[in-house]
C-alpha positions in Angstrom: 7.3 -25.5 4.1 10.7 -24.7 5.6 14.1 -23.8 4.1 17.7 -23.6 5.4 20.1 -20.9 4.4 23.7 -20.4 5.2 23.0 -16.7 6.1 19.9 -14.7 6.7 20.3 -10.9 6.3 17.6 -8.7 7.9 17.6 -5.3 6.2 17.9 -4.6 2.5 19.4 -1.2 2.5 22.7 -0.6 0.8 24.8 -2.4 3.5 22.6 -5.4 3.6 22.3 -5.6 -0.2 26.0 -5.1 -0.7 26.7 -8.0 1.7 24.1 -10.2 0.0 25.7 -9.7 -3.4 29.2 -10.4 -2.0 28.2 -13.6 -0.2 26.2 -14.8 -3.2 29.2 -14.3 -5.3 31.1 -16.6 -2.9 28.6 -19.4 -3.3 26.8 -18.7 0.0 23.1 -19.5 0.1 21.5 -16.3 1.5 18.1 -15.0 2.3 17.7 -11.2 2.5 14.5 -9.6 3.7 13.2 -6.2 4.5 10.0 -4.8 6.0 9.8 -2.3 3.1 11.1 -2.1 -0.4 14.7 -2.5 -1.4 16.6 0.6 -0.2 13.4 2.2 1.2 14.8 3.3 4.6 17.9 5.3 5.3 19.4 4.2 2.0 16.7 6.2 0.2 17.4 9.4 2.3 21.0 10.4 1.8 22.3 13.6 0.2 22.8 11.4 -2.9 26.5 12.0 -2.8 29.2 9.4 -3.3 31.9 11.3 -1.5 35.3 10.7 0.2 34.3 12.5 3.4 36.5 15.6 3.3 34.9 16.7 6.6 36.2 13.5 8.3 39.7 14.9 8.0 39.1 17.4 10.9 38.0 14.5 13.2 41.2 12.6 12.4 39.4 9.7 10.6 42.1 9.3 8.0 41.5 5.6 7.5 37.9 6.3 6.7 38.8 9.1 4.2 41.3 6.7 2.5 38.6 4.0 2.2 35.9 6.4 1.2 37.9 8.0 -1.6 38.9 4.6 -2.9 35.4 3.3 -2.9 34.1 6.5 -4.6 36.7 6.0 -7.4 35.7 2.3 -7.7 32.0 3.2 -8.0 32.7 5.7 -10.7 34.2 2.7 -12.6 31.8 0.0 -11.6 28.5 1.9 -11.8 29.0 4.5 -14.5 25.3 4.5 -15.3 24.5 5.6 -11.7 27.5 7.4 -10.3 28.9 10.5 -12.0 31.7 13.0 -11.1 30.5 16.1 -9.2 32.7 19.3 -9.3 32.4 20.9 -5.9 33.0 24.5 -4.8 33.8 25.4 -1.2 33.2 29.2 -0.5 35.8 30.4 2.0 34.9 33.3 4.3 38.3 33.9 6.1 42.0 33.3 5.7 43.2 31.9 9.0 40.1 31.0 11.1 39.6 27.4 12.3 43.2 26.3 12.5 43.3 26.2 16.3 39.8 24.7 16.6 40.8 22.0 14.1 43.9 21.1 16.1 41.8 20.8 19.2 39.3 18.6 17.4 42.1 16.3 16.3 43.2 16.1 19.9 39.7 15.0 21.0 37.7 18.1 21.5 33.9 17.6 21.0 33.4 21.1 19.5 33.8 21.4 15.7 35.4 24.5 14.2 32.8 27.1 13.2 34.8 28.5 10.3 37.4 26.9 8.1 39.7 29.6 6.6 41.6 29.4 3.3 44.8 28.1 4.9 43.0 25.2 6.6 41.0 24.4 3.5 44.2 24.3 1.3 45.7 21.8 3.7 42.4 19.8 3.8 42.1 19.7 0.0 45.7 18.6 -0.4 45.2 15.8 2.0 42.0 14.9 0.2 43.8 14.6 -3.1 46.5 12.5 -1.4 44.1 10.0 0.1 42.1 9.9 -3.1 45.1 8.9 -5.3 44.2 5.2 -5.6 42.2 4.4 -8.7 42.0 8.2 -9.4 40.0 9.2 -12.4 39.1 12.9 -11.5 41.2 16.0 -11.5 43.0 17.4 -8.4 41.8 20.4 -6.5 42.2 24.1 -7.4 42.1 27.3 -5.2 40.1 30.2 -6.6 40.6 33.9 -5.8 37.6 35.9 -4.7 37.3 37.5 -8.1 37.3 34.1 -9.9 34.8 32.6 -7.5 32.4 35.6 -8.0 32.8 35.3 -11.8 32.0 31.6 -11.7 29.0 31.7 -9.3 26.6 34.5 -8.0 27.9 34.0 -4.4 27.6 36.4 -1.5 30.4 39.1 -1.8 31.4 38.2 1.8 33.6 35.4 0.5 37.4 35.7 0.5 38.3 32.8 -1.8 37.0 29.4 -2.8 38.3 25.8 -3.4 37.3 23.5 -6.2 37.6 19.7 -5.8 35.8 16.6 -7.2 33.5 14.1 -5.6 30.6 12.2 -7.1 26.8 11.9 -7.0 24.3 9.1 -7.5 21.1 9.8 -9.4 18.9 7.1 -8.0 20.4 5.4 -4.9 17.4 3.2 -4.4 17.8 1.7 -7.9 21.4 0.8 -7.1 20.3 -1.1 -4.0 17.9 -3.1 -6.1 20.7 -3.8 -8.6 22.9 -5.2 -5.8 20.1 -7.6 -4.8 19.5 -8.6 -8.4 23.2 -9.2 -8.9 23.2 -11.5 -5.9 20.3 -13.5 -7.1 21.9 -13.8 -10.5 25.2 -15.0 -8.9 23.5 -17.6 -6.7 20.0 -18.7 -7.8 19.5 -20.7 -4.6 19.4 -17.5 -2.7 16.2 -15.6 -2.0 15.1 -12.0 -1.5 11.8 -10.9 0.2 10.6 -7.3 0.3 7.6 -5.9 2.3 8.2 -8.9 4.6 7.7 -9.6 8.3 9.4 -12.0 10.6 9.3 -13.4 14.1 11.5 -15.8 16.0 10.1 -19.3 15.9 12.0 -22.3 17.2 15.6 -22.4 16.0 14.9 -19.9 13.2 12.4 -17.5 11.9 8.9 -17.4 10.5 9.0 -15.0 7.5 6.1 -13.8 5.4 4.9 -11.3 2.8 2.1 -11.4 0.2 4.1 -14.1 -1.8 5.3 -16.5 0.9 4.8 -17.7 4.5 7.4 -20.2 5.7 9.9 -21.2 8.4 13.5 -20.5 7.7 16.7 -21.2 9.6 20.4 -20.4 9.1 23.9 -20.9 10.5 24.1 -17.2 11.4 22.1 -14.0 10.9 23.2 -10.5 10.0 21.3 -7.5 11.3 21.6 -4.9 8.6 18.5 -2.9 9.6 20.3 0.4 9.9 18.5 2.7 12.4 16.2 -0.2 13.3 19.1 -2.4 14.4 18.3 -2.2 18.1 14.6 -3.1 17.4 15.6 -6.1 15.3 18.1 -7.3 17.9 15.4 -7.2 20.6 13.1 -9.2 18.3 16.0 -11.8 18.1 16.4 -11.8 21.9 19.4 -9.5 22.1 19.4 -6.5 24.5 21.5 -3.4 24.4 21.9 -0.2 22.4 24.2 0.1 19.3 22.6 2.9 17.4 22.4 6.6 18.2 21.3 8.3 15.0 21.1 11.8 13.7 18.5 13.1 11.4 19.3 14.6 8.0 16.6 16.7 6.2 16.7 17.6 2.5 14.6 19.8 0.2 14.2 19.7 -3.6 13.5 23.0 -5.2 12.1 24.1 -8.5 14.6 26.9 -9.1 15.7 27.3 -12.8 17.9 30.3 -12.1 19.9 28.5 -9.4 20.2 25.3 -11.6 21.7 27.5 -14.4 24.0 29.3 -12.0 25.4 26.0 -10.5 26.2 24.7 -14.0 26.5 21.1 -12.8 28.6 22.0 -9.7 27.8 21.5 -6.1 28.5 24.2 -3.5 29.5 22.8 -0.1 29.3 25.6 2.3 29.1 26.8 5.9 25.8 28.1 7.1 25.9 31.1 9.4 25.9 28.8 12.5 28.9 26.8 11.2 26.8 23.8 10.0 28.0 22.3 6.7 25.3 22.4 4.0 25.2 21.6 0.3 23.4 22.6 -2.8 23.5 21.2 -6.3 21.4 20.3 -9.3 19.7 17.0 -9.1 17.6 15.7 -12.0 16.7 19.2 -13.0 15.8 20.3 -9.5 18.0 21.9 -6.8 19.0 19.5 -4.0 19.4 21.4 -0.7 20.7 19.7 2.5 21.3 18.8 5.2 20.5 19.0 8.9 22.3 16.9 11.6 20.0 16.6 14.6 19.9 13.8 17.1 16.8 11.6 16.7 15.6 8.2 17.8 12.5 7.1 15.8 13.2 6.3 12.1 9.5 5.6 11.5 8.4 9.1 12.5 10.7 11.3 10.4 9.4 14.4 8.5 11.0 17.6 7.5 9.8 20.2 10.0 8.9 23.8 9.1 12.0 24.9 11.2 14.3 22.6 9.2 12.9 23.8 5.9 13.2 27.4 6.9 16.8 26.8 8.1 17.8 25.3 4.8 16.1 27.9 2.7 17.7 30.6 4.8 21.1 29.1 4.4 20.9 29.0 0.6 19.4 32.5 0.4 22.4 33.8 2.5 24.8 32.2 0.1 23.1 33.3 -3.1 21.5 36.7 -2.1 20.7 37.8 -5.6 18.6 34.8 -6.5 15.0 34.1 -5.4 14.1 31.4 -2.9 12.6 28.8 -5.4 9.7 26.5 -4.7 9.9 23.3 -2.6 8.6 20.4 -4.6 9.7 17.5 -2.4 11.3 17.0 1.0 12.7 13.9 2.8 14.4 13.0 5.9 16.4 10.0 7.1 18.1 8.8 10.2 21.8 8.1 9.9 22.5 4.8 11.7 25.5 6.1 13.6 27.1 4.3 16.6 25.6 5.2 19.9 27.6 8.0 21.5 26.6 9.8 24.6 27.4 13.5 24.8 29.3 13.9 21.5 28.2 16.8 19.2 26.1 15.4 16.4 28.4 16.5 13.6 31.4 14.8 15.3 29.9 11.3 15.8 32.0 8.9 13.8 30.8 7.9 10.3 33.0 4.8 10.5 31.5 1.3 10.7 31.8 -1.8 12.8 30.3 -5.3 13.0 29.9 -6.5 16.6 28.9 -10.2 17.1 26.3 -11.5 19.5 27.2 -15.1 20.1 24.5 -17.8 20.6 22.9 -17.5 24.0 20.0 -19.2 25.7 17.5 -20.6 23.2 19.1 -18.5 20.4 21.3 -21.0 18.7 22.7 -18.7 16.0 25.1 -15.8 16.2 24.0 -12.3 15.0 26.4 -9.9 13.4 25.1 -6.3 13.5 26.2 -3.8 10.8 26.6 -0.5 12.8 27.3 2.8 11.1 28.8 3.1 7.7 27.9 5.4 4.8 26.7 5.0 1.3 30.1 5.4 -0.3 31.8 2.6 1.7 29.1 -0.1 1.4 31.3 -2.4 -0.8 34.3 -2.2 1.5 32.1 -2.8 4.5 30.4 -5.7 2.8 33.8 -7.2 2.0 35.0 -7.0 5.6 31.8 -8.6 6.9 31.7 -11.2 4.2 35.2 -12.3 5.1 34.1 -12.7 8.7 31.1 -14.7 7.7 33.1 -16.9 5.3 35.5 -17.7 8.1 32.7 -18.7 10.4 31.2 -20.9 7.7 34.6 -22.5 6.9 34.6 -21.2 3.4 37.1 -19.3 1.3 36.6 -16.1 -0.7 36.6 -17.1 -4.4 36.2 -13.7 -6.0 36.7 -10.0 -5.1 34.0 -7.4 -5.8 36.6 -4.6 -6.1 36.5 -4.5 -9.9 33.0 -6.0 -10.3 30.4 -4.0 -12.2 27.1 -3.4 -10.6 23.8 -3.9 -12.4 23.5 -1.8 -15.5 27.2 -1.0 -15.2 27.9 -4.5 -16.5 28.7 -4.3 -20.3 28.3 -0.5 -20.1 29.2 0.8 -23.6 32.4 2.7 -24.2 30.6 4.4 -27.1 27.1 5.5 -26.0 26.2 6.7 -29.5 27.0 3.4 -31.2 25.1 1.6 -28.4 22.1 3.8 -29.0 22.2 3.3 -32.7 21.9 -0.4 -32.2 18.7 -0.2 -30.2 15.2 -0.7 -31.7 14.0 2.7 -30.5 14.9 6.3 -31.5 18.5 7.3 -30.7 17.5 10.0 -28.2 15.2 7.6 -26.4 17.9 4.9 -26.3 20.4 7.4 -24.7 17.7 8.3 -22.1 17.3 4.6 -21.3 21.1 4.2 -21.1 21.3 7.0 -18.6 18.5 5.5 -16.4 19.3 1.8 -16.5 22.8 1.5 -18.0 23.2 -1.5 -20.3 20.0 -3.0 -18.9 18.3 -0.2 -20.9 18.5 -2.5 -23.9 15.9 -4.8 -22.4 13.6 -1.8 -21.8 14.1 -0.7 -25.4 13.1 -4.2 -26.7 9.9 -4.0 -24.6 9.1 -0.5 -26.0 9.8 -1.7 -29.6 6.8 -3.9 -29.3 4.6 -0.9 -28.6 4.5 1.9 -26.0 2.7 5.0 -25.0 3.7 7.8 -22.7 2.5 7.8 -19.1 -0.1 10.5 -18.3 1.7 13.7 -17.2 5.0 11.9 -17.6 5.5 11.2 -21.3 9.2 10.5 -20.9 8.2 7.3 -19.1 6.2 4.7 -21.1 3.7 2.0 -20.2 6.1 -0.6 -21.6 8.9 0.7 -19.4 6.7 0.7 -16.2 5.4 -2.8 -17.0 9.0 -4.0 -17.5 10.1 -2.5 -14.2 7.1 -4.1 -12.4 7.8 -7.5 -13.9 11.5 -7.6 -13.5 12.4 -5.5 -10.4 10.3 -7.2 -7.7 7.7 -4.4 -7.5 5.0 -5.2 -4.9 3.6 -1.7 -4.3 2.8 1.4 -6.4 5.0 3.4 -4.0 8.0 1.2 -5.1 7.7 2.7 -8.6 6.9 6.3 -7.7 9.5 6.8 -5.0 12.3 4.3 -5.8 12.3 2.8 -9.3 11.7 6.2 -10.9 12.5 9.9 -9.9 8.9 11.0 -10.4 8.3 11.8 -6.7 11.7 13.4 -5.9 11.4 15.7 -8.9 8.0 16.8 -7.8 6.1 15.6 -10.9 3.5 13.4 -9.5 -0.2 14.1 -10.3 -3.3 12.1 -9.4 -3.9 11.3 -13.1 -0.3 10.0 -13.3 -0.8 7.8 -10.2 -4.0 6.3 -11.7 -2.2 5.5 -14.9 0.8 4.0 -13.2 -1.5 1.9 -11.1 -3.3 0.6 -14.2 -0.1 -0.4 -15.8 1.5 -2.0 -12.7 -1.8 -3.6 -11.8 -2.0 -5.3 -15.2 1.3 -7.0 -14.4 0.5 -7.7 -10.7 -3.2 -8.6 -11.3 -4.5 -5.8 -9.1 -8.2 -5.4 -9.0 -9.6 -1.8 -9.6 -10.1 -1.7 -5.8 -6.5 -2.6 -5.2 -5.3 0.0 -7.7 -7.3 2.7 -5.9 -5.8 1.6 -2.6 -2.3 1.8 -4.0 -2.9 5.3 -5.3 -4.3 6.4 -1.9 -1.3 4.9 -0.1 1.1 6.8 -2.3 -0.8 10.1 -1.8 -0.8 9.5 2.0 3.0 8.8 2.1 3.8 11.9 -0.1 1.6 14.1 2.1 2.7 12.8 5.5 6.4 12.4 4.9 7.4 14.6 1.9 5.5 17.9 2.3 3.1 17.3 -0.6 -0.5 18.4 -1.0 -3.0 17.1 -3.5 
């Protein structure tokens, strides 16, 4: 069996999924495939921020800041179930430092300023507000005195002042990637999406397969959206060269109730002692701590090293000297798919994006567009730019913009959450919990639970009906898809062996897994958590 698509997208991270949705909305027949789950690579390993990129001001990337702040504001409107405002505090340790270094960076220096004083930060925050004016829904910045900052947060007394501004955060980025894919399939039922899939070049197209299909496919053009795997995918398509030169970002999740209370819903975005910018904020009841920025090449071999963990823990201990260290419950690391850049300091490599085209050559009859760089916040704008390029090559016109288009559970999101909850066939508190997790789609989960549900072992806030619904409706092929990406059970450090066995029974009942397959799925999750996320069982 073979099939022809207008476009084949390799890589179902946020950039690939965003492009898939956009093209499907234009009536383009697309196939998207990924070697893992939806959003399981770099898109699952960010700091979970939807931010305008205040740091990009010092590298002179003003166009990127303008785009990022706009896209942040649009996501707050289009995905209110997933993206929420995040008040952010910047502790300031001097008054005048960093001005000269910032000017040199703007002129092309490859050395970032090690300190950013109050004057420099005031200018930066004013510019940030200026660029973020389009579609604004959050307050403008404030400057705090030292006394005010120390009243608000138990910071080190070394600070001189602080700034307060607003960015945003995303609770479960992996879920939003799936929602983009699902929206694309909803918009164009002739399109297809394959996860946990493999491919090889075969004749004029590809042979693609996973546990559900094995077929030949062809297309007018292909898009390489494989993130840090772009160069590997291009080689498999017969294209040589290097486009990606990534940097590694490590993150820790801490069980630290005292720090959660002190942060009071705010992020602190701060300079470590070596000048590296770090962040700390409450995430789903834990403390998110990040991030490193180290050059790396192999996205399949990333773990958080002891040295990185010690660095991050030391940074937060220096910032909050009166609070204890907390306990690490989860760790993760990802490779930012940045453009290849020789000799540039890691923190100064551009976070902008591009889409170079490899025209047909030799026996490769199709062009390949590679999605290089980019960041979580700007995926919609990047997708729109590439979709317009694709439409032009296909001889098609754009028929709808995604600028004001709701995503997934953001569609029909209620203006009155209480009234929505009262209309659901489950208890009000449970309905509000489902609304926070799934947006308006939570109504479907509530209907499933109304037919009977019990709590999952060691996770009673999740039910068997909920997990069965996720498995049946969200293209789950592995237990790991549920534990790491459809739910926050792993990232919040809650997984137990008994929980995994119960989840495997529920998902296995939907996927028709044998007892032996269920045991294999449990073992695979334990191996992943142990090898990549600093767990022990």
